[in-house]
VEXVO-619428 format. One record per atom (N, C-alpha, C): residue in one letter; x, y, z. Coordinates in pm, whole numbers, plus 32768, in hexadecimal, padded with zeros to 4 digits. Example, Ala and Ser with C-alpha at 12.3 -4.5 7.8 and 13.67 -1.06 7.14 Angstrom:
REM VEXVO-619428
A85277DC7830C;A84CE7E3E830C;A85287EB6830C;S85057F1F82C4;S85577F9682CA;S850A80038313;
***
This chain:
REM VEXVO-619428
E26C62D2FE40F;E26B02DAFE3BE;E27152DBCE35E;S26E82DECE2EA;S27512E07E281;S27AB2E77E2A5;D28192E78E25D;D288D2EE3E274;D28582F70E260;D27F62F86E208;D27CD3001E1ED;D2749302DE246;G271A2FC9E292;G26AB2FDAE2F0;G26212FE3E2AD;R26202FB1E227;R259E2FB0E1E3;R253F2F31E203;F258E2EC4E224;F25472E3EE225;F256B2DFCE2AA;L25032DA5E2D6;L25112D4AE33B;L25082CBEE309;F255C2C69E33F;F255B2BD8E310;F253C2B89E393;Y24DB2B26E386;Y24B72AD8E3F3;Y24682A51E3CB;S24652A08E428;S24172984E418;S239A2991E45F;K23322957E43A;K22AB295CE47E;K22A128E6E4E9;T22F4287CE4D5;T22E02809E52E;T236527FAE576;P236B27D0E5FC;P23EB27C7E641;P24472753E61C;G240C26E4E5EB;G2454266EE5CB;G249C2666E543;G248B25EDE50E;G24C725DFE484;G249D2559E459;P24A32546E3CA;P24C525A2E36D;P24562605E359;T24782681E33B;T241C26F4E331;T24392742E2BD;N240227B3E2A7;N2416280DE23E;N2445289DE277;L248E28E1E221;L24C12963E249;L246B29CBE1FC;W24382A2FE248;W23E72A9BE20D;W242A2B1EE211;K23F52B76E1C5;K24352C05E1B1;K23BB2C71E1C0;R23D62CC2E20B;R23682D32E21D;R23AA2DB8E1FD;D23682E04E198;D238F2E8FE17B;D23612EECE1F2;L23BE2F25E23B;L23992F76E2B3;L23562FF7E290;A235B3028E21A;A23113097E1EA;A22823081E1C4;T226B3018E186;T21E72FEEE151;T21942F88E1AC;G21E62F3FE1F7;G21A52ED1E246;G21962E57E1F0;Q21B12E4CE173;Q21932DE7E10F;Q21F72D6EE137;E21C92CEBE13A;E22252C84E153;E22212C21E0E7;A228E2BD9E0DD;A22942B71E073;A22F42AFDE098;K22D52A88E078;K23262A16E097;K23AC2A21E041;L24102A16E08A;L24992A27E035;L24E0299CE021;L24DE2946E089;L252428C3E079;L24D42856E0B2;D24D327E1E06D;D249A276FE0AC;D250F270FE0F0;R24E926B3E138;R253B264DE178;R25B02686E1CD;L259D26FAE21A;L25F52720E27D;L25F226B8E2E7;S266E2683E313;S267B2617E368;S26372631E3EF;Y265826A6E42D;Y261426D6E4B1;Y2603276EE4A2;A25A5279EE4EA;A257E282AE4EA;A25FB2884E507;A265D2857E555;A26D228A8E573;A274C2894E526;N273E2842E4BE;N27B9282BE46C;N27BB2877E3EB;F27C82900E3F7;F27DA2948E394;F282C29CCE3C6;A28822A0FE36A;A28BF2A8CE39C;A28BB2AF4E320;V28812B61E33A;V287D2BCEE2DB;V28FA2C18E2D2;V29352C30E254;V29AF2C7CE242;V29912CE0E1D3;A29F22D37E1BB;A29E62D87E141;A29DF2D47E0C8;G297E2D51E07C;G296F2CFFDFF7;G292E2C7CDFF9;G29052C4AE06E;G28C12BCFE067;G28AA2B8AE0F1;I28902B10E104;I28722ABEE16D;I28BF2A38E168;Y290D2A1BE1CA;Y293A299BE1E5;Y28CF2943E232;Y28BF28C2E205;Y28552876E24F;Y287D27E5E23B;I283F278FE299;I285326F9E28B;I27D226C7E250;E27E22686E1E3;E275B264FE1A8;E275325BEE1C8;A26D92593E1F3;A26C02501E206;A26AC24BAE184;A271324A3E141;A27182463E0B7;A26F123C7E0CD;P26C7238BE06F;P26A422F6E07A;P272522B1E08A;S279A22D0E05C;S281C2286E068;S285F22A5E0F1;G282C230AE141;G28632334E1B0;G287623D0E1B4;P288B2403E230;P28972496E23E;P290424D1E1E4;V28EC2544E1BA;V29472584E154;V294A261EE179;V29C42664E18C;V29C826E8E19C;V29C22727E117;R29592785E106;R295427D1E084;R29542860E098;F296028B1E02A;F295F2942E028;F28FC2976DFC5;Y288C29B7DFF1;Y283229F8DFA0;Y28612A83DF7C;R287A2A9FDEF8;R28AF2B1ADECD;R28272B84DEA9;F282D2BEDDEFA;F27B32C4EDED7;F27AD2C80DE46;S281F2CA5DE11;S28272CDBDD93;S27F02C8DDD1D;S28052BFEDD2C;S27DD2BAEDCC0;S27622B53DCE9;G27442B49DD6C;G26DA2AE6DD98;G27142A5FDD8D;R278E2A42DD7B;R27C529BADD66;R2808298BDDF5;T28072902DDF9;T284B28C3DE6B;T28C02871DE35;E292C287ADE88;E29A4282ADE63;E29CD27DCDED7;T29FC276BDEC2;T2A2C2715DF30;T2AAD2732DF5E;I2ABE2745DFE0;I2B3C275AE021;I2B7E26E7E05B;H2B352685E0A8;H2B66261AE0E8;H2B0625B1E104;A2B1E253BE0E6;A2AC924CBE10F;A2AF8249AE198;I2AA52498E1F5;I2AC82481E278;I2ADC23DFE295;G2A88238AE26A;G2A9C22FCE26E;G2A7622C6E2F3;R2A402318E35A;R2A1622DEE3D4;R299C2330E3F9;P294C22FCE45F;P28D22340E485;P28FF23C8E4C2;V289E242AE4B9;V28C024ADE4FE;V286324D5E560;S287E252FE5B7;S28252566E620;S280F25F8E609;L27E2263FE67A;L27CC26D6E66C;L2848271BE663;G2853277FE613;G28C927DCE60C;G291C27E1E591;L29252863E569;L297C2889E4EB;L29A42903E500;T2A272930E4EF;T2A6229AFE4EC;T2ACE29BCE485;V2AE32A32E463;V2B512A4AE3FD;V2BAD2AC2E434;S2C2D2AAAE422;S2C922B17E456;S2C7B2B91E403;P2C9E2C00E43E;P2C952C87E409;P2CDB2C8DE37F;R2D4E2C48E36F;R2D9C2C51E2EA;R2D652BDDE289;R2D042B8EE2B9;R2CBC2B25E26E;R2D262AC1E24B;D2D8C2AA5E28F;D2DE52A41E268;D2DD529C6E2BF;S2D7129C6E322;S2D5D2959E378;S2CC12949E397;I2C9828CDE399;I2C0628B9E3B2;I2C0B2852E42E;L2BB92872E4A0;L2BAF2817E50B;L2B2027E1E50B;Y2B162766E510;Y2A89271CE51B;Y2A9F26A8E591;T2A262681E5B4;T2A142619E614;T2A032590E5D2;Q2A5F2542E5E1;Q2A6524B1E59B;Q2A57244BE613;I29FF23DEE5F9;I29F1237DE657;I2A3D2308E631;D2AA822E1E682;D2B052278E65E;D2ADC21F1E69D;Q2A9C21FEE707;Q2A652186E75E;Q29F521A6E7A5;R29A42146E7C1;R29272154E81D;R292F20E6E87F;G28EE20F0E8F4;G28FC2080E956;G289F20AFE9C6;A288D204AEA15;A282B2056EA87;A286E1FF4EAF6;D28452012EB74;D286E1FB3EBDD;D27F61F90EC2D;L27E41F0CEC4C;L27851EE2ECAA;L27BA1ECBED35;M27721F0FED8F;M27A41F00EE0F;M27451EC9EE65;M27761E7AEED9;M27251E30EF47;M27391E7BEFC4;V26CE1E9EF004;V26CB1EE0F082;V269E1E7AF0EA;E26F21E4DF13E;E26C61DF2F1A9;E26951E3BF229;G263C1E06F25F;G260D1E36F2E8;G25AB1EB2F2D5;F257D1ECCF261;F25191F30F232;F248E1F22F274;R24661F93F2B9;R23E41F81F2FE;R23831FF2F2B0;Y23121FB2F29C;Y22A82003F24F;Y2259205AF2B7;
***
């Protein structure tokens, strides 16, 4: 929800990449706001705009969409795959996101298994 309570921001699909939508709570009118949101949960609404992780062709990037101008600025190129989650500190001096550093799996053998 926007800080003034006038708008609701959301994604229509649970996965990613997806789009970010905006609904005017007074009129019910909705509009697509951003393309290429990495995952549905990877945005944070603050006074004046939205921080989000874009699924850019060169890799995920933290961006800031400014309400006043409708422009987007790059905050940080991540350089590794991301997962669900993005939040911004109240003073807006820190951003926390989920980065995938390694993936793996184990193959296990169970002896004496009875069906």
